[in-house]
N, C-alpha and C positions, 0 to 999 in steps of 0.2 A: 503493500499498500503505500502510496507515495506519500512525502511530507504535506503537502498541499491538503489532501484529501484527510489525511489523519487530524489535520489542524482544524479543518472545517467541521469533521464530523464531531470530534472532542468540544469545540468552541460552542455548537449547535445545542449539545446535551447540556453544557454548563448553562447556558443562556435561558434553555427551557425548565433547567431545574431552578435557577433563581425566580425567574417571572412565575413559575408554576406554583412555587411555594407560596410567594407574594399573594397571587389570585385565589389562591385554595383557602387557607386559615392561617391564624396566628401561630397556631402550634405548630404546622409544618413549616414555616418559615424559622421558628425560634429552634425546633430541633436541626433543622439543615445547617443554620448559620452558627448553633452552638459547635457543630461538628467541624465547620471551617475553622471556628474561633480556635479549637483545642489544636487543628493540623498548624494553624498558621504561627501560633506561638511556639509550637515544637518544631516546625521548621526554622524558626529564627533562632531558636537557641543550638539545632544541630549545625546552623553556619557560621556562628560564632563560636561555637564548640564549646558552649557550657558544660560544666562538671554533671554528672548524672543526677547528684543530689539536688543542684539548681534547678534543672529540669522536672524535678518531681515536686520541689516546691513551687513553680511556677504553673505546673499544671493545678495542683490544689489551688493556689491563689487566682487563677482565671476561672474554674469551676466557682468559688465562692464569688467573685467579682459579677459573672455573669449571671447566677443566682440572684445577687442583690438587684442588679438592675433590671430583671426580668419581674421581680416581686415587685418594684415601683411600677413599673410599666403595666402590669398588669392590676395594681391597686388603683391605678389613674383611668383603668377601663371601669371600674365599678367594684371590682374584688377587694373590700375593705378588709377581709381576713387576712391577707399579704401583707398588710402594713407592720404586723408584729414579727412575720416572718422575714420582711427586710431588714429590719431593725436586728434580729438576733443574727442574720447570716452576716450583714454588714460590719456588725461589732466583730466579728473572727476575722475580718480580713487584716486588720493592721496586725495583730500579734503573728499571722502568717508571715508578713513582709518582716518583721523585726526578727522573727526565728529563723529566716531565709539569709539575713544578712547576719546574725550571731553563727550559726553553722559554717557561712561562708569563711568568716575572720577564723574560726577557730579548727576548721578542719580540712582547710586547704593552703596549700603553701604556694600558690601559684599568685593569682592577680585578683584578689578578694572583691577591692573596690568596683575594678571593671567588670568584674562578673555580675555584682550586685546591680551595677548601672545597666548591664544587659537584662537582667531581672526585671527594673522598672520600664525600661524601654518595651521589654515584652507585656508589660500590663497598660501602660498608659498611651501607648504608640499603636498597640496592635490589637489587645483584649477590650479595652474601653470603648473604642471606636467602633468596632462590631458588635458591642452589647447595646450601644446607643440607637442603633438601627430600631430596636424593637421600640423605643419609645417614639421614633418617628412612624412606625407602622401604627401604632394604636392613634396617632393625630389622623392619619388617613393613608392608607395603603398607596392611594396613587401619587400620594407626594413621594413615599419610599421608592414607588415604580421608577417616576419621574426622575431621581436621584440616579439609578441605576442606567436607565435609559439615557440621560442627558451626559452622563460620564462616558457611555460607549461611542454616543456619537460625537463628542470632544475629542475621543482617540481617533475615531474614523476621522475625522474632518481634520485632525492635524496630521494624521497620516498621509492623507490623499495631497493636501495641499503644500507639506512638504516634500513628498515624491515629486510632485510636479515642478515644482520651482527649483528643485536639485539639477532638473535637467536642463536649465537656463546654462547659456554660456560662463557666467561665473557663480554659477551655483547659487545657494541661498545664504542666508547670514546664520552663522552656528549660533547656538543659544548659550549653552553649556559643553563645549566640547571636551573639556576634561571630565564630565560625568556620562554625559549621553549624547555622543557624536553625531548622532543623525538626528538631534531635535534642532528645529530652527526657529527663528522670529517669525518667519511667514507660516509655517506649521501652528505654532501657538496662536496667532490671529486668526488662521484658517479654521483653528478650534474654537474660538471665541465665535466665529460667524455662524457656524453650523449649529453649536449649541444654543444662541440666541434665537436663530431660525427655528429650531426644534421647540422651544420653549413657549415660543409664540403659537405654534402649533398646538402645543399640548392644552394651552391654555384655550384655545378653540374648542376642546373636546372637554374641558371643565376639570382637569387634574389639579388645578392650583385652587379650587374654587373653596376648600377649607379655610384657606388664610388670605382670601382676597378680601382687601378693603377698596370700595369702588373708587374713592378718589385717588388712591396711591395704586392701582392695581398693576398697572403696568411697571411701575417701579417696584413692586415686589416678583413679578414674573420675570424681569429683566435682571433683578438683583438674587434671583434664586438661581439663575442661569450663569451669572458672572461667578457666583460663590463657587457654584460646581467645576465651571471651568477653570478658575485659578486655582483653587485648592486641589482640586484633581490632579492637575499638571504638577504641583509642589509634592503631591503624594508621590506621583510616580519617579520625580526626580530624586526625593529622599530615598527611595528604594534603588534606584539607579546608583546613588553614592552608596549606599551600603554594599552592592554588589560589587562596584568598581574598587572599594578599598578591600573585599576579600577576595577580589581575583576570581570571580564566578559569572558565569553568563545567566543562569538560571538561578532562581531561589531554591528550586526543588524539581520532580518530575511528576507532580499530583495530575497534571493536564497534557496528555500527550501532545507536544506541538505548540505549547502557550507557558511550558514551565511551571513552577510551583504554585501554593494558594498565594502565597505575598505577591507573586507576579500578577496574578488575576485582580487581588484585592488594594493593590499599591493607591489607586486612585482615592478609594473608598477610606483609606484610613485619614486621610485629613478632612476631607469632603464631609464625612458623615457627623461628626459632632459639630461642625460650623453649619451645616445645613439645618441640623435637629435644632440649635438653638435660634437660628434664624425663624424658623418656622414656627416656633413657641412664641417666641418675641411677637411674630406677626400675629399669631392666634390671640393671644392672651395681653399684650400691652398696646399695640398699635390701635385697637378700636377704642381704648380708654383716653388718647390723645387728642 
């Protein structure tokens, strides 16, 4: 099977699973992305060659963090019984972090502070952003779906425009050649344009209705698209910097032809908490202004 066919098939299955879980029900989405979260955190620790004990602590902390955020999300949906569960589970998170630090200092002779730094990165740059997706889901599954659709369109637009402009006589203008040699300023602005256009189309179909305030509706729609494009690109560059620092091409081999879990969710890691905060501000605060 050729690499192109393999890449196309695996990409189609991946997109189908993500979109299908969002449209099906919150439990399906929660389970699927919990698995993605665990795999992404473990993939990161394997990349940076974290000690086995630290990977175990990180796994436990990820489960606790994920459980806390999910209880908060389900409470907001009307399940008041989750309030006490969220408090109890959340209170156990800090002791796990402290024990992980002490274990690394006492039992490993390598680089304890570096390893603990990797532990914190796995929690607050990977596990937490993926967990916050559930908060966005309960605000509106269409907003969550818009996040993924616009990220994919931004990547596609940037690739298409970047590839076309690279064929010019003088080529295109490289954005970060020391991190990602193929990324260009032309591709960046092309991705912005595609994302803005797609957001306008999604607005026409009512995907943003949950957070729209009529007097500033276009500010909200275009602001959503701008944040997705900007922070999605930054997340992509962040993971490219990690891989370049470690001297690897892909973060893993989870998806044939596409790399690892981090390769598939790099754009989501920064965009997710920003977009979630933006949507909740629009939903709760802007109507009061």
